[in-house]
Residue, then its C-alpha position, 0 to 999 in steps of 0.5 A: m278399590g272395590t271388587l266390582t271396580r277391578i272387574r270392570d277395569w279388567f274387562a275394559t283392558s282385556k281382549f274381550q273388548v267390543r269391536r264394531f263399526d260406528a257407522a252401523g251403531g245406534g245412539r245419538r249420532a245415528h239418530g235420523f240416519g236412513s237405510f238403503g236396501r237392495t238397489q232395484t227394490e229402492v229404485s222401484g219404489a221411488a223412481y216415479q216420484v223422483r222422476s216427476r220432481a226432477r222434471y219439475l226442477y228442470a222445467n222451473n229451476p234455472w240452476i238445475r236447468q243450467g246444470v243439466d244442459n251443461w251435462v248434456g253439452s259435455l256428454v254429447g255436444c253436437g254429437i258423438v261421431p263414428a270413425g272407421a272404414a271410410e265407406a262405412v262411415a260415409l254410409f252411416n253419416q248418410w243414414a244419420d240424416e234420416a234416423d229419427f222416426d218422427g223426422r224432428t232431428d237427425f241421429f246426432g241431434s237425438q243424442s242430446e234428447l237421450a242424454r237429457s233423459l239420462v240425466v233428468d229421468g235417470e234412463a232413456f229408451l229407444q226403439v229400433l225400427v227396421t223399415e223398408a227405407g232402413v233403420r229408424l229410431r224412436a224415443i220412448p218416454a220412461e213412464l210408458v215402460d210399465e213400472s207396475k208389471t213385476v211378476e214371476s213367470p211359470n217357466g222360471g222367468y220374471c218381469v221387473s218394472g216392465v223388463e222381462f227376463n228369461s230363466d237365465g236372467q237375460r233381458v228378453a222383452y220390454w212391456i210398453r204401454p201405448s200412448k198418443p202425444t195428444a193424451a191430456f189425461e192419465s189412462y190405462a192401456p194394456p202394455v205391449r210386449i216388445p222384444a228386447s232386440e228392438i229396445l235400447h235401454i240406456f242408464k247408469p246403474l247405482g249398484a249391481g242388480q239394478v234393472r231401471g234407472m234413477s234420476w241423477l237429480s235424486p241427491i239434490t231434489i229436496s235441497a234444490n226445492e228448499f233453495d228455491g224457497i229460500v230465494d223466494a223468501l229473501s226476494v219477498g224480504i227485500k221487497i218489504a224492506a224497500m217499502h218505506a213506511g212510517f207510523l205516528t204514535d201518540l206518546n201522551g195517549a190523549g188522542e186530542p185532535f190537532e189542526g190538519n189531518l194525519s193522512d196529510i202528513s207525508l215525506e217528500p225529498g227535502t221536506i221538514r215537517r213539524l209533528p203535533q205535540g205529543f206525537d212521534i214517528k217510527f219507520s219500518s225496518p224489516e230484518q234481513a238474513s245476515e251473510t245471505a250471499a255466503f249461505l246461498n253460495f254454499q247451497l249452490r256448491q252443494l247442489a253442484a256437488g250433488l250433480g257432479l258438476p264444477d261450481h261454475m257450471l251450475s251457478g255461472d259465477l266465474s268471479n273467483a276463478n282463474y286458469s289453474s282453478l278452472r283447469a283443476g275443476l274441469l279435469p275430474f269432471r272430464q273424467r266423469c264425462e268419459q266414464v259415461q261416454y265410454g261406459v254407458l253411451v258407447p256400449q248401450l246406445l252407439n255400438p248397437i245402433w252401428r251394428a243395426v245400420m251396418n247389418f241392414a247395409l249388409l243385407s241390402g248389398e251395400l256392404k260386404s262385411v260389418p267393419h269395426c267402429e270407434w266413437l269420437p266424443p266432441a272436443l272439449m273446450q280448452v281454458d287456454p288453447a295456446k297452452a293446451a296446444q303447446a302441451d300437445k306438441l311437447e307430448l308428440e315430440m317426446g313420443l308420449t302420444s300419437r297424432r292420431k290420438l291427439v286428433a281423435s281427442r279433438g273429435w276428428s278422424v285423422a283420415d278425414l283431417d289429412s284428406e282435408i289438409a291435402s285438399d287445402r294444399e292442392r287448392e292453394a297451389s292451384l291458386g298460387l297461394t302459400f301460407s307456409e311462412g305464416s304456419t312456421d311463425a305460428q309454430k314458433a310462437i307455440 
C-alpha cells in the first residue's frame, strides 16, 4: 500500500470528515434546483404575475374553479355568524343586512367574495367607511393597492408595495389608486393615502416579514396549465382516432387505369368491395397515450395536494371512496379550515368589523358598552350524520365536552337554540301536539 493511499484512507476515517447538508450542496442531484430569498422580496417580484395567472385559471379551468369554490364554501359557507350578548348580536345582524356599500349583498354574503379573493389573489382588502347611516364595507381589488410604491421616508418610516409603515414598523396607511368599474384600459392615477384604521388587509402569510399576500394557487399554476394542455392534446387525438380514413396503395407502381373511379371506392356497412389488381388499402390508426386515465388521476391528485384539498373536492370523483377514506381525508382538511378561520379571518376581518359596528352603536347611544363576541363558522357536513350524532352523545355523557360546544360546532348559538326549542314546546302544547314519543324512539335508535 502506497503512502498516498494510506493518507487518503486516514482522512476518510478521521475526525476531519466533511459534514454538510445535502440540501445545500451542489452536484447532479441539485441541478435545476431553485432558490428562495426573503419572503416579501419574492412576493413583491412575483405577486402581480401569479395573481393574473391564478385569475385566468379560476375563470377557465373547471378543476381549479371547483377547488377554489370548495375552499370558499368550507371556510365561510353561508357566513360566519357572531355569538354573544343577545342585544348586541341582534343589533349586529340588523346592521349586516345593509353592510355592503354597493348594496349587492349583505355582510355574510361579502364573506364569500373576500374568501374567494383570499384564495385566488392571496389577499383581500376591505375599506371600512363610517357614514351617517352607520358602518359600511367596500371591497377593494388587490391591484389597486399600488404595488410599485416602495420607498423610504425621511422620518424613518417606509412604504412596501403600497403599505406604509412608521418608524416602529407599524402599519399606518395604504396607498390606493382610484379606479372606476367602467375603466376598460390600464391608466395611471396617483395613489391616495388612506389611513390603516380604515383598511382591513386579509392574507395568510408564507413567512415572517411578509407584507402582501401570495395566491394560494401559486404552487400549481404551471402544473394546472400543463394539465390543460395534456387534456386538450388527448381530446384532439381522440377526435382524429374517430376519423376512419383509408388509403389506396399501388403495389405494382404501374399506375395503370382501371374501370371505375378511385373516388367512388367507399365503405358502407356490410359492403364487400373488390379492389383493382395491384392495389391494397391501409387505414389510419393514430397512436393513443397508454395508461392515460392513471396519469390524469395522478395529475389531479398533485393539483389537489397543491391546493390543500382532498382529492374528491377537486376532481369530484368518489368512485373509490368509502366512509373511512372520506373521513380520513376530511379531518386534516377541516383542521386547515379552522386554522384559516381562527388564525386569519377572525383576527383580521371579523373582530375589527365587530368592534367598528359596536363602537358606532356605543357612540349613537344604542349600547352602553362593547361586549365580547365569539364567531361560529358554518357547521361542517357529516359523511354519516347518524354516527356523528352517536359520537357526540357519547362524549356528552362521558363529560368530555359540553352541550354549548357541540351546538357551536354546528354553527348555532346555544342560547338561540334553547329559545327556539322552548318556543316550539310552547306552541306544541297550545295546539295539543306532542312529539315526545317520537323523540324518545329517535334517541333509542341513536
